[in-house]
C-alpha positions, 0 to 999 in steps of 0.5 A, spaced: 176 264 850 170 268 847 163 264 848 163 263 840 170 260 839 168 255 845 162 253 841 166 252 835 171 248 838 166 244 842 162 243 836 168 240 832 170 236 838 163 233 838 163 231 831 170 229 831 168 224 837 162 222 833 166 220 827 171 216 831 165 213 835 162 210 828 169 207 827 169 204 833 162 201 833 163 199 826 170 195 828 166 192 834 160 190 830 164 187 825 169 184 830 162 181 834 160 178 827 166 175 826 167 172 833 160 169 833 163 164 827 169 162 831 167 162 839 161 160 843 156 165 846 158 163 853 165 166 852 162 172 849 157 173 854 163 173 860 167 178 856 162 183 854 158 182 860 162 180 866 169 182 865 167 189 861 163 190 867 169 189 872 173 194 867 168 199 866 166 199 874 173 200 876 174 206 871 168 209 872 168 209 880 175 212 880 175 217 875 168 220 873 167 224 879 174 227 878 173 229 870 166 232 872 170 237 877 176 238 874 173 240 867 168 245 870 169 252 870 175 256 866 181 252 863 185 258 867 186 255 874 192 252 878 193 246 874 199 244 879 193 243 884 188 240 879 193 235 876 195 233 883 188 231 884 187 227 878 193 223 880 189 220 886 185 216 881 190 211 880 190 209 888 183 209 887 183 205 881 188 200 885 183 200 891 177 198 886 181 193 882 183 189 888 176 189 892 172 188 885 177 183 883 176 179 889 168 179 888 169 177 881 173 171 883 170 168 889 163 171 890 160 170 883 159 164 879 165 161 876 164 159 868 165 152 866 172 152 865 171 147 859 166 152 856 170 159 858 177 157 860 182 162 863 177 166 867 181 168 873 187 170 868 181 174 865 179 178 871 186 180 873 187 182 866 181 187 866 182 189 873 190 191 871 187 194 864 183 199 868 189 201 872 193 202 866 188 207 863 188 211 869 195 213 869 193 217 863 187 221 866 191 227 867 193 228 860 186 226 858 183 232 862 188 237 860 187 235 853 179 235 853 180 242 857 184 245 852 179 242 846 185 238 843 180 234 838 186 231 833 189 228 839 183 224 842 181 222 835 188 219 833 189 216 840 183 212 840 183 210 833 190 207 834 188 203 840 181 201 838 184 198 831 190 195 835 185 191 839 181 189 833 187 187 829 190 183 835 183 180 837 182 177 830 189 174 829 188 170 835 181 168 834 184 165 827 190 162 830 189 160 837 181 160 838 183 155 844 186 160 848 179 163 850 179 169 855 187 170 854 185 173 847 181 178 850 185 179 856 191 181 851 187 185 847 184 189 852 191 190 855 194 192 848 188 197 848 189 201 854 197 201 853 196 204 846 191 209 849 195 212 854 202 212 850 199 216 845 197 221 850 204 221 854 208 221 847 204 227 845 205 231 851 212 230 851 213 232 844 208 238 845 210 241 852 216 246 851 215 246 843 214 253 840 206 251 839 205 251 846 209 257 847 205 261 842 198 258 845 201 260 852 199 253 855 199 253 862 204 247 863 211 248 861 214 242 862 213 234 862 215 234 870 209 238 871 204 233 869 207 229 875 204 230 882 208 235 886 208 239 892 208 247 892 211 250 898 206 254 903 200 251 899 195 246 899 197 239 895 190 240 892 185 245 890 180 244 896 174 247 892 175 242 887 176 236 892 169 237 895 166 238 888 169 231 886 167 228 893 160 230 891 160 228 884 163 221 887 157 220 891 153 221 885 157 217 880 157 211 884 149 211 883 150 213 876 154 207 875 148 203 878 143 206 873 147 206 867 150 199 868 144 196 872 142 190 868 149 188 867 149 188 875 143 184 876 145 179 870 152 178 874 150 178 881 143 175 881 144 170 875 137 171 872 140 169 865 145 164 863 152 166 860 149 164 853 143 169 854 147 174 857 152 174 850 146 175 846 143 180 850 149 184 850 150 183 842 143 186 841 144 191 846 151 193 843 147 194 836 141 198 839 146 203 842 150 204 836 147 211 835 147 212 842 154 211 843 157 214 837 152 220 837 149 222 843 155 220 848 160 225 844 155 230 844 154 229 851 161 229 853 163 235 848 157 240 850 158 239 858 165 242 857 161 248 853 156 249 858 161 249 864 166 254 860 160 259 858 156 259 864 158 259 871 157 253 876 152 255 882 150 262 879 143 264 877 141 266 870 141 273 872 148 273 875 151 270 868 153 274 862 146 275 858 149 274 852 152 267 854 146 266 857 142 267 850 147 263 847 147 257 852 139 257 851 139 257 844 145 251 843 141 247 849 134 248 845 137 246 838 141 240 841 135 238 844 131 238 838 137 235 834 137 229 839 130 228 839 129 228 832 135 222 831 131 218 837 124 219 834 127 216 827 131 210 831 124 209 834 120 209 828 124 205 823 127 201 829 121 197 830 120 195 823 127 193 821 129 190 828 128 182 825 131 184 819 137 187 822 139 181 826 138 176 821 143 180 817 148 181 822 148 174 826 143 169 822 138 165 826 141 165 832 140 173 833 133 173 829 129 168 832 127 168 840 127 174 844 132 178 839 127 182 835 123 184 841 129 186 845 132 190 839 125 193 838 124 195 845 131 198 845 129 203 839 124 206 844 130 206 849 134 210 844 129 216 845 130 216 852 137 216 852 137 221 847 134 226 851 137 224 858 144 225 855 143 233 853 138 235 859 143 231 864 149 234 861 147 241 862 144 240 869 151 237 871 155 243 868 151 248 872 149 245 879 152 247 885 155 243 890 149 243 894 144 241 888 149 236 887 148 233 894 141 233 893 141 230 887 145 224 890 139 223 894 134 222 888 139 218 885 140 213 891 132 212 891 132 211 884 138 206 884 134 202 889 127 202 885 131 201 878 134 195 881 128 192 884 124 193 877 129 190 873 129 184 878 121 183 877 121 185 870 126 180 868 123 175 871 116 176 868 119 178 861 126 175 861 131 180 858 126 185 855 125 187 862 132 190 863 130 195 857 123 196 860 126 198 867 132 202 863 126 206 860 123 208 867 130 210 869 131 214 864 124 217 864 125 219 871 132 222 870 129 226 864 123 229 869 128 231 874 133 235 869 127 238 865 125 241 872 131 244 873 132 247 866 125 250 867 127 253 874 133 255 871 131 259 865 124 261 869 127 268 870 129 269 863 126 270 856 129 264 854 125 257 853 130 252 851 125 246 853 121 248 846 126 244 843 123 238 845 117 239 841 117 237 833 113 241 828 106 238 827 107 236 820 114 232 822 110 228 827 105 226 822 110 224 817 113 220 823 106 217 825 105 215 817 112 212 816 111 208 823 104 205 820 107 203 813 113 200 815 110 196 820 105 193 815 111 192 810 114 188 815 108 183 816 107 182 809 114 182 806 119 180 812 123 176 813 122 169 811 119 170 804 126 171 800 130 176 798 126 180 793 121 181 799 126 183 803 128 188 798 121 191 798 121 192 805 127 195 805 125 200 799 119 202 803 123 204 809 128 208 804 122 212 801 119 213 808 126 215 811 127 220 805 120 223 806 121 224 813 128 227 812 125 232 806 120 234 811 125 235 817 129 240 812 123 244 810 120 245 817 126 245 822 130 250 818 133 253 825 136 246 826 139 245 819 142 252 819 146 250 826 148 243 824 151 246 818 154 252 821 157 248 827 
């Protein structure tokens, strides 16, 4: 597949995923706003922090390394061996579910049954849901490698909608069920997700469309583990790369979910405060999840397909190098401008957003300060997502191993900083520690990118430099909206709030107009792709 075709399909995958994430987040936030009126903060804290952490840890440790390794390189490979390797995620998931399930049940603080009933059933259900989701991993990787955009959109949409409908129904009818509600909803979510992929491939394989596309897998049976006579069970090159990524994924998970691990294991916040933190965290990460994450996932596939892992820039096809450098530069510019916009306007509108969303429970206390800090953190997330996706797609096994040592040191430093900053600044300390963590990771990735392109005429890191005119507009907008918040928000009535919102709308319009006038290359890229 030509590099230009890969870019077009990758861009469609990223945009479709972004739209899909918008739906997910809107449904999730609507669900949170609804359940806040029916359930306690403590119950929401246990579900969204404690149990979700169990599920995400099992899934991440069991599959992340396999995904990275099996999506590297061309889609033309020995898919029998790759599928065999991917099925190893299931026993690995069973192992992690049992180990971590015992930890969650017997070593961590158990919530008060009168406030959060059926905790043990929740732990079992969320651990089981992780195993069920891993049963669909070979199907997911095969679909992602061949850029099946529509399948991902339909599967994840149906699963999320099913989960939300069941949750709302049970919350209204049986609020006393407690964690049973979220356990059943989680099991329904993963079951629908896996079944969508399985049903699709059962119908697709052997069809005229699959034959026309010369799809590398001909029968459904080929998606199951199988031995090939006189050949190894797996591709050992992929297996070794998977092991390198596994060591890195273990550390990356600590860095990604570090604050939840500190909350869970060190009890620095009670369950109610954890619930408020998680709601604010979800609200703050809205853009990060529905724009930055799809871009990172989709363009990881693009860079891995266009450039060959482990080769220097001189040994690559120069047309592909030029395209990859141009795409990287424009992606960095895109996420930087989105991040700057969130940072500038998020500071002055955090309290108003929380007051509208959750009432005084969220807008009073530490909620607004949490969201303001998170607005800054989004900028770090934006840049790190793109720089790290490029380095992950290009680093050879030895470079991945060296990076693992960096991640190990960073994990230890991050956990220590999180613990001390939380004691000094409360839940805001978690976000400050995350900013430090992302800053170090960005420094490592940008150093790798600079070193990779130093022997070429391309300088993609210039994408991190906005135009002076646009930077000036951002500064003026930050000052005007900050003064507007002091004068008009948020206890002076709805008329004052509308003036505050109008001020922000005018500043945002001025920012967008300046962006369209000064960043013409980026605007053309977004429109064309």
